[in-house]
N, C-alpha and C positions, 0 to 999 in steps of 0.2 A: 465725378461726371464732368465731361468736357464742357467748355463754354458754349460750343455750337449745339450740343444736345440739349443743354439747359434752355437755350434760346428757342429751340424747336418745340420743346414741350410747353413752354409758356405761350408760344403762338397758337398751338393746338387748343390749349385751354381757353384762350381768349376767344377764338373762333367758336368753340363749343358753347360758351356762355352767350355769345352774341346771336347765335342762330335763331332762338325763339323770338328775340326782339326783331330780327330781320323779317321773319315770317309775318309777324303782326304788322310791322311797319309797311310791308308791301301789300297789306290787305288781301292776303291769299284767301282768307275766309271773309264772308260778308260781314260788315260791321253790325248789321241788324238783321233779324229774321226776314226773309223774303227779298233781301236786297240782291241786285244782280251780281253774281260772282265775278271776280276779276281773275284773269289768267286761268280760266276754266277750259281745259282741253276737251272736256266732254261736249260742251256746247258747239265747238267747231266740228267735231265728228258727227254730231246729230244733224248739223246743217246739211251734210252731204246726202242725208236720207229724208229731208223734211220738205222737199218740193211738192207742192200741190199736184195731185194727179188729174183732177178734173179741169177741162177747159172752162174758160170764163163764162160761156153762154149755156152751160148745162142746165136743163130744166125739164120737169115732167109734171103731169097732172093726172087726175082721175076723171075719166069721161065714160059714162055708161057702164060704170063698175069695173073699168079696165084702166090700168096705168098706161098712159101714153107719153112717150118721149117727144118733146117739142122740137121743131126745127130751130136751127139748121143742123142739129146733131142727127147723123144717120147711122152711126155705129157707137152707141153708148158704151158698150163693153170695153172699147179701147179709148174713146175720147172722154168718157165720163165714168171711169170705173167705180169711184166712190158712190156716185149717184146710182149707178147700175146695181151696186151691192145693196143699197137701201131699197131699190125697186124689187129685187129678188126677195129681200127680207120681208117686205110687205106682202108680196104675192104668195110666198109659201105659208106664211101665217094665215092669210085669208083662206088658203086651201086646207088648213089644219093638217099639215103633213104628219103629225104625230098620231093621227087616227088611221089614215088610209094608206100611207106609203109603206113600201116593203123594207123591213129591216134586214140585216145580214142573214139571220137564220131563215127568213122568208125567201131570200134570194138563192142561198146556197144550202140545199137540204143536207141533213146529217147522214142520210142513207139514200143517195140519189139513185133513181132508175134512169135508164137511157132514154133518149128521144125516141118516139114511136117511128117505126119504119113499116113499110107495107108488109103485112103478114104477122106483125108482132101483136100478141094479145094485149088489148088495152089495159088490162090489169097489171101488166109488167113493164109499162113505159109511160112517158110523159108527152102530152100534146099541148103546145103553146096555145093559149086562148080557150082551152077546154074548161067546162064548168065542173067536170067530174073526174079529174085526174086521181090516180091512186093516192089515198091518204087525205084527200080534201074533206072527207066526211068525219075526220078526227077533230073534235072541237078543241082539244088541247094542243095539238101540233099538226095542223093541216099541211105544213111544208116539210114533213119528214122525208118524203120521197120525191116530190116534184116542187119546183118553185111556185110560190103562192103570193099573189098580190092582194092584200086584204080589201082594198077599195073596189076591186072588181067582183067580189063575191058576197060582200056583206052590205046590209042596208045601213042607212045613216045611224040608226040606233045600235045595230050590231057592231059597227066599226069602233064604237067607243069601248075599248077593251083595255085590260091591264097589260102593259108592255113588259117584256123581260129585259132587264138591264144586264148586259154582259160585262164581266170584268174588263177593264180597258185593255187595248191591244198593246200593252207594255207591262213590264214586270212590276209587281207590288213589293213594298217593303213591309214585311209582316212584323218586323221588330220596331217599327216607328213609334207606336204608342208606348212601348215598354222601354224606350231608350231616350231619356231626357237629353243626353249628350248629342245623339244623332239629330233629335228634333231641333235642338238649339242651333246646331250647325246648319241645318237646312233652312231654318227661318232666317238665319243671318245672311245667307247667300241667295236664296231663291224660294220665298215662301209659297209660291204657287205649286211647287213640287209636292208639298204636303197634301194639298187638295187632290192633285193629279193621281197620287198613289192610292187614294181612297174613294174615288168616284166610280160611278157606273157609266158606261158608254152605250149610246144608241145611235146607230148609223142608219139613215133612211135614204131610199132611192125612189125617184118618181117613176111613173109608169113607162115612159119611153126608155129609160135606162134599164129598168127591170126587163122589159120585153126584149131588148137587145141581147141581154145575157141569156134569156130563155131560148129565144128563136135560134140563136147561133151556137147552142150547145156549149156555153161557157160556164155552166153551173156545176160542172164536175171536172175532175182532174184529167180524164181521158180526152174530153173535148179541148181543154187547154193544150194538152200535149200535141194534139193534131194540128192546132194552129201553128205552134212552133215548128213542127216538121214541115208543113207546107211552105212556111217562110224560108226555112233553111234550104229546102229543095229548090225553091224558086231562084235563090242566089246562084246555085250551081248549074241549074238547067235552063234558066231563062234570062240571065243577065245580058244586057242592061235593062231589060223590060220587066216591069212588075207584073206579077200574076194577079188577075182580078180577084177581089174578095166577093164571094157570093154568099147568100143566106145559108147558114150551116156549113159553109166551106170557106171560112175566112183565111186569108194569109197574113193579116195583121188585125189588131183590135183598134177600132176607131168608132167611138160612140157617136150617136146622132147629136146634132146641134142643140136639141131641146132636152138633153140629159141633165139631171140635177142630182146632187147628193149632199146630204147634211150629216155631219158628225156632231152629235150633241152630248154634252157632259153634265151629269146629274149627281148631286151629292145628297146622301141620306140626311134628312132633317136633324136626326139625333146626332149624327156625326158632325154636321155643320155647327151645331150648338156646342159640342165638345171643343171645336176649334175656335170658339169665341165669335163666330159669325152670328149676326142678328138679322131678322127680317124687318128692315127699315120700312115703316109705313109710307114714307115718302118715295121709296124705291123698292117695292116688294119684289120678291122672286116669283117667276113662273113655277108653279108646283104641280107635280103629278105623282100619283101613286104607282110605283113600279115594283115589280118583283126582282130583287137582286140577291146575290150571294150574301150570306150572313156574316162572313168573315173575309179576310184579305188574302186567302190562299186558294182562290178559284174553287172553293167548295161547291159541289153541285147541290147545295141546299139553298133554296130560294124562298124568301119571305117577303110579303108586301110591306111597303113603307113609303111615306111621303118623301119625295126628293125635290131638291131645289135645282133649277137650271142655272148653272154657273157660267156656261159659255158654249159656243158652237161655231163650227166652220160651215160655210156654204160654198159649194163649188159648182160652177156652171160651164157647160161645154159651148158657150157662145163664142169662144175663140178656140182655135186648134189646140192650144196649150192650156185651156180652161181659164176661167176667171176665179180667183181665190179670194175669199173674204172671211174675216173672223170677227165675231162679236163676243163681248163679255158683259157680265153684269157690272153696272157702274161702280158698285162697292167692292169689287174684287181687290183684295190687297195686292199691290204691285202691278196693277193693270197696265200701266205704261212704263214699267221698269225696263231698263237696259236698252230698248230701241225707241221708246216713245210711242205715241199714238198719233195717227194721222187720218183726218176725215175732212175732205174738201166740200162735203155737201150737207151732212145731217146735223152735226153739232159743232159749234165753234169751240175753239180752245179756251179753257178757263185760265190760261196763263195771262200774265200782265204784259200784253203786247201793245205796241204803239199803233196809231191809226194808219200808219204807212206800211205796216207789216201784215203778212198773211196770217190768217187765224185758223189754219187747218191743223197745226202741230201742237201736241202737248208734250213737253220735254220731261224726261225722267227726273225724279227727285235726286238731289245730290247733297253731299255733306263734305266737310273738310276732314281728312284723316288725322289731323292734329299731330302729325309727325314733325320732326325738326325741320325737314325740308318738305313742307306740306303740299298735298295734292288734293284736288277735288275727286271724289269717288262717288259711286252710286250709293243711294240711301234706300235700299229695297224694302218692300213690305208695307209701304204707306198707301193710303187711299188717294185717289185723284178726283177732283171735282168733275162733274159731268158736262159742264158747258151748256150753252143755250141752244135749244132746238131751232132749226131754220124754219121759216114760214113755209117753204116748199115741202119739207118733210111733214110738217104738221098738217098741211092740207091733204097729203097723200094718206096719212093715218086716218084723218076724219073721213075722207072719201071712201075708204075701204072698211070703215067701222072697226079699226084696230085700236085697242086700248081705250075705248070710249065708255065702257061699263063703269058703274059706280062700285067702288070697292066694297066687299062684304065678307064677313067671316063664313067659312064653310062649316056645315054641320059636323059635329063631332063624330069621328069614325067614318066619314064619307069617303068614297073612292074619288080622288081628285083627278079630273081630266081638264086640261086647259081649254079655253075658248079664245077665238080671235079677238074678242072684245075685252079680254082681261087687261086691266090697266097696267099689269106688271110688264107687258111687252114694251112699255115706255121706259123701262129701267135699264135697257141694254144699249151699249155703245159700240160703234164700229171701231175696232182696233186698227184696221187698215185693209187694203186690197193689194192684189198682186196679179199682173198679167204678163210680166217679162222677167227673164232671168237677171238682167242687169238694166240699168238706166242707159240713156244715150251716151254717157261718158264711160261706160264700162263698170260703174260701181255696182257691186252685187246687191240686188234687192233682198230685203228681209221681211218676213212676216211670221209671227208666232203668237199664239194665245198664251197668256201667263199661266193658265191652268193646263191646257192640252199639251203645251210644250214646256211645262215647268221643268227646269233643269238644263234646258238648251235653247232658251229664248234668243240669246244673243247671236246664235248661229243658225237660227231656224229660217228656212225658206220653203214655204209650202210647195212652190212650183218645182224646185230642185229635188226636194225629198220625193215627191210623187213621180218625178221623171225617172227615179230609180226603181219604181215598181215594175216588175217584169216576170217573164216566164223563162224557164230552161226546158231542156228536152223532157224533163219530168214534170212539166207544168210548174206548180208550186208545191208539189208533194216531196221533192227532194231538197237538198241544200240549195239555197238561193244564191244566184250570182251576185246580187246586190242587196244590201240590207238598208234599213231605215237610217242607221247611224254609220259614221266612219270611225276610224281608229284614232280619234282625238278626244281628249278629256277636258272638262272644265276644271277650274281650281278646286271645286268640291269633289271631283272624281266622276262626274256623270259624262257618258258618251255624248258627243256632239253631232249635229246634223251637217249635211253638205249644203253649200249655197253657191250661187253663181251658175255659170254655164256648165252643163253636163260634159263629160269627157266621152268622145266617140269610142275610146278604148273600153268603156264600161260594157258596150254592147257587141262589138265586133272585134275579132282578132285581126291582126295586120297581115296574116298569111294570105296567099293568093290561091284560090279565091278567098275572100274574107269569110272567116268562120263566125257564124252567129253564136254568140255566147249567151246573150240575154235579149229576149224580144220584149220591147216595152208593152205594157198592158194598158196603154192610154191613161197613164197617171192614176190608176186605180189599184190601191193595195188590197181592196176587198177580196180579190181572187185568192188570197191566203186562206179564206174560209171555205174554199171548195174541197169537197171530199171525193173519195174514189167510188166508182161504180164497182161493187165487189165482184160482180160476175164477169168483169173484163180486166183481167190482170195485165198490167203494163209496168213500165219503169216507175218505181216509187209506189206502185199499187199492187201488192202481192195478191195472189189468188186466195180468197176466203169465201166461205159459204155465204150466199146472199141472204143472210138472216137480218131482218129488220130489228133495230134497237127498240126496246120497250122504254118509252119515255114517260116518266111520272107526270101526273096531271100538271099542266101548265109550265113544265120545266124545259122549255125550249132553250137550247144553248149550243154554242159551237162545240163540236166533238173535242174530247181531251187531246187527241193527237194533233188537231189543228191548233188548239191553244198552245200546246208545247212548241209547235213550229213558229208561231207568232212570237212567243217569248224569247226564242233563240235569236231573234233579230234585235233584241233590245240591249 
């Protein structure tokens, strides 16, 4: 061996032996648990998304049973989005949305009849606002033929009913429980994904949003196709002027400013316990008896069971691009993983911050990877402390009688229905809000629930994802122009979401005149649940006999063809 090669090998060996010492000497890992990490690139990246969203003078109070925003704030949805999110949270709980609001199967019938026209027999069509539309007398599924808003037809006692929990609008992993290797891999990268693949989803819409769908014939595929055609024709025949949208003759979908939708996620109590989750007496779960599929393969076999509310999104049309907010149970494992949690109003950060620092941001847990050239990496799957409730939020809860009841055990075998005074409503925390695609510097905003977006939290943006919701010439009955996910994968292999500013090329071709490819459906993916009017064959809706499905008792669910179309997006 040459003298030069020998010297080179000795130098490499010396460097290799010295690296671990250098790592420790530079304090790449904190010297004691809880110490501030040194040279932690994660904290610098988190800084870019940690700015408080609320103005300094945001305040609200309860007066005469109503939440009032105090001056000088005139537009809380934009100036105080976190406070506004808590305002909506309190108001929808006070309204007990889970009892009276319309779910997806209530809004989009499985066998829709057309809107009534002059001369159409009432038994063969649907009339908005009518008390006796076809099918309304069916106690098991009154919305089989026409949209049905429960709160408009039932008394307070009747509204208390057992909801039907649909399998989530995403693919399940049926092998999860039987594959220890897969389970370990998921838990090591994103533990919320495990809950996501096993939960039931209930989406609710308030009366103004429901009425808009019904009145404008958007509850069936043919109605959606007509909106797309009118918009496409308007470009060719009326540009540069827009064609007016009239009732039942829309050229684009634009929900009213008081529209609200809630996507709630519920985990069967037995499944939760299998996952090692516990019902902490200090932070109990909201519980409800729900009928859900008995396995993970979209089986049309529904059985009642107690479910725990693990998280939910609230979306409000108070701004043109909606206000997006997501809440999670405080004990969700990994609640602030990957992106952190931010709340400028309701709860202060449990992190150890100085008196001069803002208290809105909870940073993700991190750990040293213990490699020779060590780096700080995420430490997922741990719990986060809940922080202290602000006096302003506490006053709102007391003023609306939210969470004020004394905890008590439910009778064995009882059908559980939440109440607004249930103290478990105090167990939930705001993960964050979103009103813009980017901040003022162009940094893409992110928002994702650790459960609802399990597997793609780090790239999740509610506003960008929902901006991709749209129609083609086939409505949503044919292949969609845009899906929920893009063709990018996480390190674990899960498809990722789009974030940042939408691309104009998603919607219009660059030919002259511009060709309409996808018509935005005003940020609402729910139109995927629309079915065809069987007596009106169109693109994507072949002619079939107008035979109504026989739905077993209480088994309201999205039709199999619709569920398949939803799964194809995942």
